[in-house]
C-alpha positions in Angstrom: -6.0 -0.4 -45.4 -9.0 1.9 -44.4 -12.5 1.4 -46.2 -14.6 4.6 -46.5 -18.7 5.4 -47.3 -18.3 4.1 -50.4 -17.9 1.0 -51.4 -19.6 -0.8 -49.2 -21.0 -4.5 -48.7 -19.8 -5.6 -52.3 -16.6 -4.0 -52.6 -15.7 -4.8 -49.2 -16.2 -8.4 -49.6 -14.5 -8.1 -52.7 -10.7 -6.9 -51.7 -8.5 -8.7 -53.1 -6.3 -10.7 -50.7 -2.8 -11.6 -52.5 -0.4 -13.7 -51.0 2.4 -11.9 -49.1 6.0 -12.1 -51.2 8.4 -15.0 -49.8 10.4 -13.7 -47.0 7.9 -11.1 -45.9 6.6 -11.5 -42.2 3.6 -12.8 -41.8 1.4 -10.0 -40.0 -2.1 -9.8 -40.2 -3.8 -7.5 -42.4 -5.4 -4.6 -40.8 -8.9 -3.7 -42.2 -10.8 -0.9 -40.7 -14.6 0.3 -40.9 -16.8 2.3 -39.3 -20.4 1.5 -37.9 -21.6 4.6 -39.5 -20.2 3.4 -42.9 -23.5 1.2 -42.9 -25.8 3.2 -42.0 -25.5 3.5 -38.1 -26.6 7.2 -36.6 -25.2 7.0 -33.2 -28.6 8.9 -32.0 -30.5 6.4 -29.6 -32.6 4.7 -32.2 -32.3 1.3 -33.5 -29.6 0.4 -35.3 -29.8 -3.4 -35.5 -29.8 -3.4 -39.5 -26.2 -1.7 -39.4 -24.9 -3.7 -37.3 -26.2 -6.8 -38.7 -24.9 -5.3 -42.0 -21.1 -4.8 -40.9 -21.3 -8.5 -39.5 -22.2 -9.9 -42.5 -19.5 -8.0 -44.7 -17.0 -8.7 -42.5 -17.9 -12.1 -41.8 -18.2 -12.6 -45.9 -14.0 -11.8 -46.2 -13.5 -13.9 -43.1 -14.7 -16.8 -44.8 -13.0 -16.2 -48.0 -9.8 -15.6 -46.1 -10.4 -18.8 -44.2 -10.5 -20.6 -47.2 -7.4 -19.2 -49.1 -5.0 -19.9 -46.0 -6.5 -23.5 -46.1 -4.4 -23.8 -49.3 -1.5 -21.1 -49.0 -0.7 -20.4 -45.2 1.5 -17.4 -46.7 -1.8 -15.5 -47.2 -2.0 -13.2 -44.7 -4.8 -13.1 -42.0 -7.3 -10.3 -41.5 -7.5 -8.1 -38.5 -10.6 -5.9 -38.3 -10.8 -2.6 -36.5 -14.6 -1.5 -36.0 -15.0 2.1 -34.9 -18.0 3.0 -33.1 -17.7 7.3 -33.1 -19.5 9.0 -29.9 -23.1 8.3 -30.0 -25.4 6.0 -28.5 -26.3 2.5 -30.3 -29.5 0.6 -29.8 -29.5 -3.0 -31.3 -31.9 -6.4 -30.6 -29.0 -8.2 -31.9 -25.8 -9.0 -29.9 -23.7 -11.2 -32.1 -22.0 -8.5 -34.3 -18.6 -9.7 -33.9 -19.0 -13.7 -33.8 -16.8 -15.6 -35.8 -14.0 -13.1 -36.9 -10.7 -14.1 -35.6 -9.4 -10.7 -34.9 -11.3 -8.0 -34.4 -10.6 -5.0 -32.3 -14.1 -2.3 -31.3 -12.8 1.1 -30.6 -15.6 3.2 -29.2 -14.6 5.9 -27.0 -17.8 8.3 -26.4 -19.9 5.5 -27.5 -22.5 3.8 -25.3 -24.2 0.6 -26.5 -27.0 -1.2 -25.3 -29.2 -4.3 -26.1 -33.0 -3.3 -26.5 -34.1 -7.0 -27.4 -36.8 -8.6 -26.0 -35.8 -12.0 -26.2 -36.8 -14.2 -23.2 -33.2 -15.8 -24.0 -30.3 -14.7 -21.4 -27.9 -15.1 -23.6 -29.6 -12.5 -26.2 -30.3 -10.2 -23.6 -26.6 -9.0 -22.9 -24.8 -5.9 -23.9 -22.4 -8.0 -26.3 -21.8 -11.6 -26.3 -18.3 -11.3 -28.7 -18.5 -14.9 -29.8 -20.2 -18.7 -30.0 -19.2 -20.2 -26.3 -17.3 -23.7 -26.7 -20.4 -26.2 -26.5 -22.9 -24.1 -28.2 -24.1 -25.5 -31.6 -26.7 -22.7 -33.0 -25.6 -20.1 -35.4 -24.9 -16.7 -34.8 -27.7 -15.7 -34.6 -29.1 -17.2 -31.3 -31.6 -19.2 -29.6 -34.5 -16.5 -29.9 -34.0 -16.4 -34.3 -34.4 -20.3 -34.6 -33.4 -22.6 -31.6 -30.8 -25.7 -32.8 -33.5 -28.3 -31.5 -33.1 -30.8 -29.0 -29.6 -30.8 -28.4 -28.5 -26.7 -28.0 -24.8 -27.9 -26.4 -22.1 -30.1 -28.0 -20.4 -31.9 -25.3 -17.4 -33.7 -27.1 -16.3 -37.2 -28.0 -15.0 -39.7 -25.5 -11.1 -40.3 -26.3 -9.0 -42.4 -24.8 -6.1 -41.4 -21.6 -3.8 -38.7 -23.1 -0.6 -37.9 -21.4 1.8 -35.2 -20.9 3.9 -34.8 -23.7 1.4 -36.8 -26.3 0.7 -35.2 -29.4 -1.9 -37.2 -30.4 -5.2 -38.1 -29.0 -7.1 -41.4 -30.2 -11.2 -41.3 -30.1 -13.1 -43.7 -27.9 -14.7 -45.0 -30.9 -15.8 -44.2 -34.4 -14.7 -41.4 -36.9 -13.8 -37.7 -35.7 -16.6 -35.4 -36.9 -16.6 -33.2 -39.6 -15.9 -30.1 -37.3 -12.7 -32.3 -36.3 -10.7 -31.2 -39.3 -7.1 -30.4 -39.9 -5.8 -26.8 -38.8 -9.5 -26.5 -36.5 -8.3 -25.5 -32.9 -10.0 -28.0 -30.5 -10.0 -28.2 -26.7 -9.1 -31.0 -24.4 -10.8 -31.1 -21.6 -11.0 -33.9 -18.6 -12.4 -34.3 -14.5 -15.2 -31.5 -14.2 -14.7 -30.6 -10.4 -18.5 -29.4 -9.9 -21.6 -31.2 -10.3 -24.0 -28.7 -11.5 -23.7 -25.4 -13.4 -22.7 -24.3 -17.1 -19.9 -24.6 -18.5 -18.4 -27.7 -17.3 -16.1 -26.8 -14.2 -12.9 -28.9 -16.0 -10.1 -29.4 -13.8 -7.4 -29.9 -16.8 -8.1 -28.3 -20.1 -5.6 -27.3 -23.2 -6.7 -25.6 -26.0 -4.4 -27.2 -29.1 -4.6 -27.5 -33.1 -5.6 -30.5 -35.5 -2.6 -31.0 -37.3 -4.1 -33.8 -38.9 -6.8 -36.4 -38.7 -6.5 -40.0 -39.6 -9.7 -41.9 -38.3 -9.7 -42.1 -35.0 -6.2 -40.9 -34.6 -6.0 -37.3 -33.7 -2.6 -35.3 -34.2 -2.1 -32.4 -32.5 0.5 -29.0 -33.0 1.8 -29.1 -29.6 2.3 -31.8 -26.6 -0.1 -32.0 -23.8 0.7 -30.4 -20.5 -1.1 -32.5 -18.3 -2.8 -35.8 -17.5 -6.4 -36.6 -19.3 -7.7 -39.9 -18.3 -10.6 -41.6 -19.5 -11.8 -43.7 -16.4 -11.6 -40.0 -14.3 -15.3 -39.9 -12.1 -18.4 -38.5 -13.4 -21.9 -37.7 -13.1 -24.1 -40.0 -15.8 -26.9 -37.9 -15.4 -25.6 -34.7 -15.3 -23.9 -33.5 -18.6 -21.7 -30.3 -17.7 -20.6 -33.4 -14.7 -18.0 -34.4 -17.9 -15.4 -36.6 -16.0 -13.7 -38.9 -18.7 -11.1 -37.4 -20.9 -12.9 -35.4 -24.4 -12.4 -34.1 -27.1 -14.5 -30.7 -27.8 -14.5 -28.7 -31.0 -14.6 -25.4 -30.8 -13.5 -24.1 -34.1 -16.6 -24.6 -36.3 -16.8 -23.3 -39.9 -19.9 -21.7 -39.5 -18.6 -20.0 -36.6 -14.5 -19.8 -36.2 -12.3 -19.6 -33.3 -11.5 -15.7 -32.3 -7.5 -15.4 -31.8 -8.2 -12.1 -29.8 -10.8 -9.6 -29.2 -10.2 -6.3 -28.1 -12.6 -4.4 -26.9 -11.7 -0.1 -25.9 -13.6 2.7 -24.9 -17.1 1.4 -24.6 -19.5 2.2 -21.9 -22.9 -0.2 -21.6 -26.4 0.7 -20.7 -29.0 -1.1 -19.4 -31.8 -2.8 -21.5 -34.9 -0.3 -21.2 -36.7 -3.3 -21.6 -35.2 -4.9 -18.1 -37.7 -3.7 -14.9 -35.2 -1.5 -13.0 -35.9 -2.6 -9.8 -34.8 -6.3 -10.8 -31.2 -5.3 -9.4 -30.3 -9.1 -9.3 -31.2 -9.9 -12.9 -29.6 -6.6 -14.1 -26.1 -7.6 -13.0 -26.5 -11.0 -14.0 -28.0 -10.0 -17.4 -26.7 -6.7 -18.5 -22.9 -8.0 -19.4 -20.3 -7.5 -21.8 -19.5 -11.1 -21.8 -16.2 -12.4 -23.9 -16.1 -16.5 -24.6 -14.6 -18.5 -27.4 -11.4 -16.9 -28.0 -7.6 -17.7 -26.8 -7.2 -13.4 -26.0 -9.3 -11.2 -25.3 -8.5 -7.7 -23.8 -10.5 -5.0 -22.7 -9.9 -1.4 -21.7 -11.4 1.9 -20.7 -14.4 0.4 -20.6 -17.3 1.0 -17.9 -19.9 -1.6 -17.9 -22.8 -2.8 -15.6 -21.7 -6.6 -15.9 -18.4 -8.2 -17.0 -18.6 -12.0 -17.8 -15.1 -13.4 -19.1 -15.9 -17.6 -20.0 -13.6 -20.2 -22.2 -10.8 -17.6 -23.1 -7.7 -18.6 -22.7 -5.9 -15.5 -21.7 -7.7 -12.1 -20.5 -6.4 -8.8 -19.7 -8.7 -6.2 -18.5 -7.2 -2.7 -18.0 -8.5 1.1 -17.0 -12.0 -0.2 -16.7 -15.0 0.3 -14.1 -17.3 -2.2 -13.5 -20.5 -2.8 -11.2 -19.9 -6.7 -11.4 -17.7 -9.3 -12.7 -18.1 -13.2 -12.8 -14.9 -14.9 -14.5 -16.4 -18.2 -15.2 -14.1 -21.4 -16.0 -12.1 -22.4 -18.7 -9.5 -19.7 -18.1 -5.7 -20.5 -18.2 -5.1 -16.5 -17.3 -7.0 -13.6 -16.2 -5.7 -10.1 -15.1 -7.3 -7.3 -13.8 -5.4 -4.1 -13.7 -6.2 -0.6 -12.4 -9.9 -1.0 -12.3 -12.6 -0.8 -10.3 -15.0 -3.2 -9.6 -18.0 -3.4 -7.4 -18.1 -6.8 -6.8 -15.5 -9.6 -7.9 -17.5 -12.9 -7.8 -16.6 -16.6 -8.8 -13.6 -16.5 -10.6 -14.2 -20.7 -10.5 -12.7 -22.8 -12.8 -9.5 -20.2 -13.4 -5.9 -21.2 -13.5 -4.6 -18.1 -12.5 -5.7 -14.6 -11.0 -4.2 -11.3 -10.6 -5.0 -8.4 -9.5 -2.7 -5.3 -9.6 -3.8 -1.7 -8.5 -7.5 -2.8 -8.2 -10.1 -1.2 -5.7 -12.8 -4.1 -4.9 -15.9 -2.2 -3.3 -17.6 -5.2 -1.7 -16.8 -8.6 -0.4 -15.4 -10.2 -3.5 -14.8 -14.3 -4.1 -11.5 -16.2 -5.5 -12.0 -20.0 -6.5 -9.3 -19.2 -9.1 -6.5 -22.5 -8.8 -3.6 -19.7 -8.0 -4.1 -15.9 -6.9 -1.6 -13.0 -7.4 -3.1 -9.7 -5.6 -0.9 -6.7 -5.3 -1.3 -3.0 -4.5 -5.3 -3.3 -4.4 -8.4 -2.4 -1.9 -10.7 -4.4 -0.6 -14.0 -3.1 1.0 -15.5 -6.4 2.2 -13.7 -9.4 2.6 -12.2 -12.6 0.5 -14.5 -15.5 0.1 -12.5 -18.9 -0.6 -14.9 -21.3 -0.2 -16.5 -23.2 -3.4 -15.4 -25.9 -5.7 -11.9 -26.2 -7.3 -10.8 -23.9 -3.7 -7.7 -21.3 -4.6 -4.8 -23.6 -3.8 -1.9 -20.8 -4.0 -2.4 -17.2 -2.9 -0.2 -14.2 -2.8 -1.1 -10.8 -1.0 1.1 -8.0 -1.4 1.3 -4.3 -0.4 -3.3 -4.9 0.1 -5.2 -2.7 2.0 -8.7 -4.3 3.5 -11.4 -2.0 5.2 -12.0 -5.2 7.3 -10.5 -6.5 10.4 -10.2 -9.9 9.0 -8.9 -10.5 5.0 -10.5 -14.0 4.5 -14.0 -15.6 5.1 -13.5 -19.4 4.5 -13.8 -23.2 5.6 -10.4 -24.1 6.1 -10.8 -27.7 5.6 -13.2 -29.0 3.6 -14.2 -32.5 5.7 -16.5 -35.8 4.4 -17.2 -38.6 7.1 -16.1 -42.0 6.1 -19.7 -44.0 6.1 -22.0 -45.3 4.1 -21.7 -42.4 1.5 -18.0 -42.6 1.5 -17.2 -46.3 1.8 -14.0 -48.0 2.7 -13.2 -50.7 0.6 -10.1 -51.8 1.9 -8.6 -49.7 4.2 -7.0 -47.2 1.5 -10.1 -46.8 -0.9 -13.4 -45.0 -0.7 -16.3 -45.9 -3.1 -18.2 -42.6 -3.0 -21.5 -43.2 -6.1 -22.9 -39.9 -8.2 -25.3 -38.2 -6.5 -24.2 -38.5 -3.2 -22.9 -35.2 -1.0 -19.6 -37.0 -0.3 -19.3 -37.7 -4.0 -19.7 -34.2 -4.6 -17.5 -33.1 -1.7 -14.6 -35.5 -2.5 -14.6 -34.9 -6.8 -14.9 -30.6 -5.5 -11.5 -30.7 -3.9 -9.5 -33.8 -5.0 -6.9 -34.5 -7.5 -3.8 -37.1 -7.3 -1.5 -36.0 -5.7 -3.3 -33.8 -3.0 -2.4 -33.7 0.5 -5.1 -35.1 3.0 -5.7 -35.9 7.3 -7.3 -38.7 8.3 -8.5 -37.8 11.7 -10.5 -39.7 14.4 -11.0 -38.8 18.3 -7.6 -39.2 19.4 -5.6 -37.3 16.7 -4.8 -36.9 13.3 -2.3 -38.4 10.2 -1.2 -37.2 7.1 -1.7 -38.9 3.9 -1.5 -38.6 0.0 -4.5 -38.9 -2.3 -2.6 -41.4 -5.4 -5.3 -42.4 -7.4 -8.5 -41.4 -8.7 -10.9 -43.3 -10.9 -14.1 -45.0 -11.1 -15.7 -48.4 -11.4 -19.0 -49.1 -12.6 -20.2 -45.6 -12.6 -19.0 -45.2 -9.0 -15.9 -43.1 -8.1 -13.0 -44.6 -6.3 -10.3 -42.3 -4.6 -7.2 -44.3 -3.0 -5.0 -42.8 -0.6 -1.2 -43.6 0.8 -2.1 -43.2 4.7 -0.1 -44.4 7.4 -3.3 -46.6 9.0 -6.6 -48.2 7.5 -9.6 -46.1 6.7 -12.2 -46.7 9.6 -16.1 -45.8 9.5 -16.2 -42.7 11.6 -13.5 -41.4 10.6 -13.4 -37.8 9.3 -11.2 -37.0 5.6 -9.9 -33.8 5.7 -8.5 -32.1 2.6 -6.9 -28.1 3.0 -8.3 -25.5 0.4 -5.1 -23.6 0.3 -2.0 -25.3 0.1 0.2 -21.9 -0.2 -0.2 -18.5 1.4 1.9 -15.4 1.4 0.8 -12.0 3.0 3.4 -9.3 3.0 3.3 -5.5 3.8 -0.9 -5.5 3.7 -2.4 -3.6 6.5 -6.2 -4.0 7.4 -9.2 -1.8 9.3 -7.7 -2.0 12.8 -4.1 -1.1 12.8 -3.0 -4.0 15.1 -3.9 -6.5 12.4 -0.7 -5.7 10.5 1.5 -8.6 9.8 3.2 -10.3 11.5 0.2 -9.4 13.9 -2.1 -11.9 12.1 -1.6 -15.7 13.1 -4.9 -16.8 10.5 -2.7 -15.7 7.8 1.1 -17.0 7.7 3.6 -19.1 9.7 5.9 -16.5 7.9 6.2 -16.9 4.3 3.9 -19.7 2.9 2.0 -22.4 4.4 3.9 -25.3 2.9 7.3 -24.2 4.0 7.0 -22.0 6.9 8.3 -23.2 10.5 8.2 -20.0 12.5 5.4 -17.6 13.6 6.2 -14.3 15.4 3.7 -12.1 16.5 3.7 -9.2 18.8 0.4 -8.8 20.7 -1.0 -6.2 23.4 -4.4 -6.8 24.9 -5.7 -3.5 24.0 -6.0 -5.0 20.5 -8.4 -7.8 19.1 -6.6 -11.2 19.9 -9.7 -13.4 18.8 -8.0 -15.0 15.7 -7.8 -18.4 13.8 -4.9 -20.1 13.4 -3.9 -21.8 10.0 -3.3 -25.9 11.4 -0.1 -27.6 12.4 1.8 -29.5 15.0 3.2 -27.2 17.8 6.5 -28.7 19.1 8.0 -25.2 20.5 6.9 -22.0 22.1 8.4 -19.2 23.5 6.1 -16.0 24.7 8.2 -13.0 26.6 5.2 -10.5 28.9 7.4 -7.4 27.9 5.1 -5.1 30.2 2.8 -6.7 32.5 -0.8 -6.5 33.1 -1.7 -3.6 35.2 -5.3 -3.7 35.9 -7.0 -5.4 39.0 -7.9 -9.0 39.5 -6.3 -11.9 36.8 -6.0 -11.4 33.5 -4.2 -14.3 31.0 -3.9 -14.8 27.1 -5.2 -18.3 26.3 -4.4 -20.2 23.0 -7.4 -22.4 23.0 -8.1 -25.7 20.2 -11.2 -25.0 18.6 -10.6 -28.1 16.0 -10.6 -31.1 15.2 -11.9 -31.3 19.5 -12.4 -28.3 21.4 -10.0 -27.3 24.2 -7.9 -30.3 23.7 -4.8 -27.9 24.0 -4.8 -24.8 26.3 -1.7 -22.6 26.9 -2.8 -19.9 29.5 -0.2 -17.3 30.3 -0.2 -15.0 33.6 0.1 -11.6 32.2 0.5 -10.3 35.3 3.9 -12.0 35.4 6.6 -10.6 33.5 9.4 -12.4 31.8 10.4 -15.2 29.1 8.4 -18.8 29.1 8.9 -21.8 27.1 6.8 -24.5 26.4 8.4 -27.9 24.2 8.3 -31.3 23.7 11.5 -31.7 26.4 9.8 -29.3 29.0 8.4 -26.4 30.1 9.5 -23.2 31.8 6.3 -21.2 33.4 6.2 -18.1 35.6 3.4 -17.2 37.5 0.1 -19.3 37.2 0.7 -20.2 33.5 -0.6 -23.8 32.8 -0.4 -25.8 30.0 -3.6 -28.6 29.5 -3.6 -31.1 26.9 -6.9 -34.1 26.7 -8.0 -31.8 29.4 -5.3 -32.4 31.8 -2.5 -30.1 33.0 1.0 -31.2 31.9 4.6 -30.3 32.0 5.6 -30.3 28.4 4.1 -30.2 25.0 3.5 -33.6 23.7 4.8 -35.1 20.7 2.3 -35.0 18.1 -0.7 -32.9 19.0 -2.2 -31.6 15.7 -4.3 -28.4 16.3 -6.5 -27.8 13.0 -7.6 -24.5 14.4 -7.5 -22.6 17.2 -8.0 -19.0 19.2 -5.8 -16.1 21.4 -8.0 -14.5 23.5 -7.7 -12.6 26.9 -9.7 -14.6 30.1 -10.2 -13.5 33.6 -8.4 -17.1 34.8 -6.4 -19.7 33.0 -9.2 -21.9 32.1 -12.1 -19.0 31.7 -14.3 -17.7 28.7 -13.2 -14.9 26.6 -13.3 -11.3 27.7 -15.7 -9.4 25.5 -13.7 -6.3 26.6 -10.1 -5.0 25.7 -8.0 -3.4 28.4 -7.3 0.2 28.4 -3.9 1.3 27.5 -2.9 2.3 30.9 -3.6 -1.4 31.8 -2.5 -3.4 28.6 -0.2 -6.0 28.8 2.5 -6.4 26.0 4.7 -9.1 24.6 5.8 -11.4 21.7 5.0 -14.8 20.8 7.0 -17.3 19.1 6.3 -20.4 18.0 7.9 -23.8 16.0 5.3 -25.2 13.9 5.7 -28.2 11.6 3.4 -28.8 9.2 2.3 -32.3 8.3 1.7 -31.8 4.3 5.3 -30.4 4.1 6.4 -33.0 2.2 3.0 -34.1 0.8 1.4 -31.3 -1.0 2.1 -31.5 -4.6 4.3 -29.1 -6.6 3.2 -25.3 -6.4 1.5 -23.9 -9.2 3.2 -22.4 -11.9 4.4 -19.0 -11.6 2.4 -16.0 -11.7 
């Protein structure tokens, strides 16, 4: 169905929506309009009135369609197609797609910009595609009448709900009017961040209500995750909502969008923003997609892009200066995109990049990441709340010597803030640093290490709950918790790197000991790398227990004086394990728990003393490989020349203490 210049508002709103014949496929009915039909000229003048008119007409149709489908589901849904012909479109109201369940905006050759002078950031974005899940103000936005003292609705508490349940029970009272049959809701629990908006929920899922029976809400599908009514939460920070809740995200005055598509748009900066304020520009001049089940963005040129609170986001063939994907997203795909700066990705279950170019440093805090055939001008930062647990890199190129900048383990010192209770339980009060770090990273089933001045033991977090507002963390460990211990939690459980290249060709796998133990951190037991002393060697290793090391010096060092290849422990204690290989002596060495075979001036030190075997169970949290003039000497700053360089092969058997303790791998990407 295509609408020409006539009829306009009245005729468009009065279009018949007859039910389809029995047996017909229930496909959405397409309603196509052009912004020019509503008075827009595309000449760079203020077109706010035209955008308000088109929204009023389409939203009137949407509400009528919703009412008819509520009584007769055979009535087809509407799918709006709004065309912006080539030109420049200025407006001061960025809500012109709000409340439309299915909308495609096509604007090849169209430049859009929001010229509002509103002081509210949400009014200043280039386009805000729909109401966010927690907002209660109407589509006009805060500058046109703020919603009073409670601008957000954080939901109603529910009783514990388990995977497979098809109903949830309100903790008290009856359902709010917005919790009505047919409406979409968000079931959420366990915020793993103590500040920021929206809440960084660890567990969330969108379902429809089939029926409402007093405090009982009946769902159209079984729940996938556990939502507990006693997860920890910070009582004075509204976004730190840990206990299970149901949030109304499909309100009558602004329905949840089922699908939004934006094609061919170019965003221009607001002329009322200061040109010099670059930091403000990248966070304000955004195309924001929100409040939808699915969003597609294709062939767009954007200043900044912010997907948030959308179940599935697909971005193809776009260019953007900055993007900060943010929370309550099940899956996010960037494909064939050029991105200057990619940041955060916090609270996203799966992030996928295919054939993308990242211009500067990037940050990945999504829970699982798959990156294929992409290039990075800088490093990837994995530090932050809800860290990445699984990452796969395939056929990627890094223009820096190292792919990651990260803190490999999160450490909490057991003491006054993380208080041991009964030998296996810690208590932490909201507002303390220990509370924040533990809630950030721990979930039931997380592997942990308990370390003291001597050694480390592996265990599992088996329960998380709260008692009188204080968070309680219970562990299964071989020994009791003691004040002064360090509780360590790995940021990364799975890592796979295949066919990747780096700025220095010497760092092509399998030469990168800080990337993998062969294939994946959880499953691998064998690390192999070639070495040459005219290439950089100062690399960080992933943690584990070395049970055997074989080193073959295939070409001895040809320079003057001594030259050693040194493996030195960095953490949990510096230089407690040190293995030194005399590179002037060719041949094969072996170091294991049963004994050693050394050549030349090779040495093995454990706890500062020379030993004749690798002591069983010595745990290495972090270590480096370096060149030194002597077996116990400091690292050299320069590499050997090609004529002097020694070459060889290192193979190590590594036992990962977390192998049997890690939770099941995340769902396949």
